[in-house]
C-alpha positions in Angstrom: 79.9 39.4 87.7 82.5 41.1 89.9 81.3 44.2 92.0 84.9 45.2 92.6 86.0 48.5 91.1 88.0 48.5 87.9 91.4 50.0 88.1 93.1 50.8 84.8 96.9 51.4 85.0 98.6 53.1 82.0 101.6 54.3 83.9 104.9 52.3 84.2 104.0 50.3 87.4 105.6 47.9 89.8 104.1 44.4 89.2 104.2 43.4 92.9 102.4 46.6 93.9 99.8 45.9 91.1 99.4 42.4 92.4 98.7 43.7 95.9 95.8 45.9 94.6 94.3 43.0 92.6 93.0 41.7 96.0 90.6 44.6 96.0 90.2 45.7 92.4 89.9 44.4 89.0 93.3 45.5 87.8 93.9 46.2 84.1 97.5 47.0 83.1 98.1 48.6 79.8 101.4 49.3 78.1 102.6 52.8 78.8 102.7 55.3 76.0 105.7 57.5 75.4 103.7 60.4 74.0 101.1 62.5 75.8 97.9 62.1 73.9 94.3 62.1 75.1 93.3 58.6 76.5 90.2 58.9 74.4 92.3 59.0 71.2 94.8 56.2 72.3 94.6 52.5 72.3 93.5 52.7 76.0 90.1 54.0 74.9 88.3 50.6 75.0 89.2 50.2 78.7 87.8 53.6 79.8 84.1 52.9 80.0 84.6 50.4 82.8 87.2 52.2 84.8 86.4 53.7 88.3 90.1 54.5 88.9 92.9 55.5 86.4 96.6 55.6 87.2 98.4 57.5 84.6 101.7 59.3 83.9 101.9 60.7 80.4 98.5 60.0 79.0 96.2 63.1 79.0 93.0 62.8 81.0 91.0 65.6 79.3 87.3 66.3 78.5 87.2 63.7 75.7 88.6 61.1 78.2 86.0 62.0 80.8 83.2 61.8 78.2 84.2 58.1 77.6 85.0 57.2 81.2 81.5 57.9 82.6 82.2 55.7 85.7 85.4 57.3 86.7 85.7 58.4 90.3 89.5 59.0 90.8 92.6 59.7 88.7 96.1 59.3 90.1 98.7 61.2 88.1 102.1 59.7 88.7 103.6 63.2 88.7 104.4 65.8 91.3 101.9 68.0 89.7 98.9 66.7 87.6 100.1 68.3 84.4 98.5 65.5 82.3 95.0 65.9 83.9 92.4 68.5 83.3 91.8 69.2 87.0 88.9 71.6 86.6 87.0 69.2 84.3 87.5 66.3 86.8 86.3 68.5 89.7 83.2 69.5 87.7 82.4 65.8 87.3 83.2 64.9 90.9 86.4 62.9 89.9 89.1 63.0 92.6 92.6 63.8 91.4 95.6 62.7 93.3 99.4 62.9 92.6 102.7 61.3 93.7 104.7 64.2 95.0 108.3 63.3 96.0 108.3 60.2 93.8 111.6 61.1 92.3 113.0 63.5 95.0 115.9 61.3 96.0 117.1 60.3 92.5 116.6 64.0 91.3 118.7 65.2 94.2 121.3 62.5 93.4 121.5 63.7 89.8 121.4 67.4 90.6 124.3 67.0 93.0 126.1 65.0 90.4 125.5 67.7 87.9 126.8 70.2 90.5 130.1 68.2 90.9 130.5 67.6 87.2 130.1 71.4 86.6 132.3 72.6 89.5 135.1 70.0 89.0 134.7 70.1 85.2 134.2 66.3 85.0 132.2 66.4 81.7 134.6 68.9 80.1 137.6 66.9 81.1 136.2 63.6 79.9 135.2 65.1 76.6 138.8 66.5 76.2 140.3 63.0 76.9 137.9 61.3 74.4 139.0 63.7 71.7 142.6 62.4 72.1 144.0 65.7 73.2 146.1 64.4 76.1 149.6 64.3 74.9 153.1 63.7 76.4 154.2 67.0 75.0 152.2 68.7 77.9 151.3 65.9 80.2 150.2 68.3 83.0 147.9 70.5 80.8 144.7 68.9 82.2 145.9 69.4 85.8 146.1 73.2 85.0 143.1 73.4 82.7 140.5 71.4 84.7 141.0 72.8 88.2 137.9 73.2 90.3 136.9 74.5 93.7 136.6 72.2 96.8 133.1 72.0 98.3 134.0 71.9 101.9 133.4 75.3 103.6 131.5 76.6 100.5 128.0 78.0 100.5 125.2 76.2 98.6 122.2 78.4 98.0 119.1 76.3 97.4 116.1 78.0 95.7 113.1 76.0 97.0 113.1 74.2 100.2 110.7 71.4 99.2 111.4 67.6 98.9 114.3 67.9 96.4 115.7 71.1 97.9 115.9 69.5 101.4 117.6 66.5 100.0 120.1 68.6 98.3 120.9 70.3 101.6 121.4 66.9 103.1 123.9 65.9 100.5 125.6 69.3 100.8 125.9 68.7 104.5 127.8 65.5 103.9 130.4 67.6 101.9 130.8 70.1 104.7 129.0 72.9 102.9 127.0 75.7 104.4 123.3 75.6 103.3 121.2 78.8 102.6 117.7 78.3 101.5 115.1 80.6 99.9 111.5 79.5 100.4 108.8 82.1 101.1 106.4 79.3 102.4 108.7 78.1 105.1 109.8 79.3 108.5 113.2 78.8 110.1 111.4 76.6 112.7 110.0 74.4 110.0 113.3 74.1 108.3 115.2 73.2 111.4 118.9 72.6 110.9 118.5 71.7 107.2 119.7 75.2 106.3 119.4 78.9 107.1 116.5 80.8 105.5 117.5 83.9 103.5 115.8 86.2 101.1 116.6 85.6 97.4 119.0 88.6 96.9 121.0 87.6 99.9 121.2 84.0 98.8 122.2 84.9 95.3 125.0 87.2 96.6 126.4 85.0 99.3 126.4 81.5 97.6 129.3 79.9 95.9 126.9 77.6 94.0 123.1 78.3 93.4 120.8 75.3 92.7 117.2 75.7 91.6 114.5 73.4 93.0 111.4 75.7 93.3 108.1 74.5 91.9 107.0 76.1 88.5 104.2 78.5 89.2 103.1 81.9 88.0 105.1 83.5 90.9 108.3 81.5 90.1 108.5 82.1 86.4 111.6 84.2 85.9 112.3 84.2 89.7 116.0 83.8 89.0 116.0 86.9 87.0 118.9 88.8 85.2 118.9 91.1 88.2 119.3 88.2 90.6 122.0 86.6 88.4 124.0 89.9 88.4 124.2 89.6 92.3 126.2 86.3 92.0 129.9 86.2 92.7 132.2 86.0 89.6 133.4 82.7 91.0 130.0 81.2 91.5 128.1 78.5 89.6 124.3 78.1 88.8 122.7 74.6 88.7 119.2 74.0 87.4 117.8 70.5 87.3 114.4 71.8 88.2 112.4 73.9 85.8 114.0 76.0 83.0 111.4 78.8 83.1 112.4 79.7 86.7 115.7 81.0 85.4 116.0 83.9 83.0 117.5 82.4 79.9 119.0 85.7 78.4 120.4 86.7 81.8 122.0 83.3 82.4 123.6 83.0 79.0 124.9 86.6 79.0 126.4 86.0 82.4 128.2 82.9 81.1 129.3 84.5 77.8 130.6 87.6 79.6 132.3 85.6 82.4 130.3 87.3 85.1 129.9 83.9 86.7 132.3 80.9 86.5 129.9 78.4 85.1 126.5 76.6 85.1 125.0 73.2 84.7 121.5 72.6 83.4 119.3 69.6 82.8 116.3 71.5 81.7 115.6 73.7 78.8 113.4 76.6 77.7 112.6 74.7 74.5 113.1 71.0 74.5 115.0 69.7 72.8 117.2 72.6 72.0 118.0 73.2 68.3 121.4 72.1 67.2 122.4 75.7 66.5 121.4 77.0 69.9 123.9 79.3 71.5 123.9 77.0 74.6 126.3 74.6 72.7 128.8 77.3 72.1 129.4 78.1 75.8 132.4 76.1 77.2 131.5 77.0 80.8 128.0 75.4 80.5 127.5 71.7 81.4 124.5 70.1 79.6 122.5 67.0 80.3 119.2 66.0 78.5 116.5 66.3 81.2 117.3 63.0 82.9 117.5 63.9 86.6 114.3 62.0 87.3 115.1 59.0 85.1 115.6 56.1 87.4 114.0 52.6 87.7 113.5 53.4 91.4 111.1 56.2 90.5 108.6 53.7 89.1 108.7 51.7 92.4 108.1 54.9 94.4 105.3 56.3 92.4 103.6 52.8 92.3 103.7 52.7 96.1 102.3 56.2 96.4 99.6 55.6 93.9 98.6 52.4 95.6 98.3 54.3 98.9 95.8 56.7 97.3 93.8 53.7 95.9 93.7 51.9 99.2 92.5 55.1 100.9 89.8 55.6 98.3 88.7 52.0 98.7 88.5 52.4 102.5 86.4 55.6 102.2 84.2 53.9 99.6 83.5 51.0 102.0 82.7 53.4 104.8 80.3 55.5 102.5 78.6 52.5 101.1 
């Protein structure tokens, strides 16, 4: 009988990374679920009793799961924050909880910058117009007049949140010749280096040509980009949110768009997901919408697999030392 610890993986996972872990663990790979339910109520339940380690992404590790998984010693949530894990319950039982922060930082920044470009240069709007068959020889130059957009070079990008994604947005903006202003109360200018210039939030909102939101969602950041802050923006400015919807005041943003107090916005995240078909969002022509897919990339699976495997190897090495 094997004395190696049992690792149960229910997250999408790189097969080569899993094979590397099989040298040290009994690896059980289960088909990922697409809905967040308690593992104790899913078809993974039969594998919980033997598990010392769980690697999950969507499955809920709650009290019921822990009641079944009596041998559990560590959970790795393949998320930036362990939103699918009852952390307090794990801590009470001595179960270590780890996460994979930054797993989708690059792909999210890629998408967010693409959303920025699509919004500022009206890419989505102009494509939809062409697809509706509205380009006619009677006014061949209508789209050239209608879909004009600002150049990025020399403009100021205001980045709310200077973490992994915010910094990558700054790197991409540098490549377009943009100035970068960053709001992050947890950073000093020395820590930030030449990534951007730190500013307080009102200064950032007032000075930026484009504001992009990448702060983590916490009690202190809910409604951070408030109606008051939005009212500080230039009438020519844009707001991009591919982070967390609750950071931006919904009513304040929609009013600014409807009243033309800012030029436009692009969002990938919503206050209620999915939005209802009659949501006022769909009536705003200066709002670019995408369906919460900024982090959707095959590369994310490879990255969170690598990060999760690092946690497992570190746990294994500590286990050997402590034995």
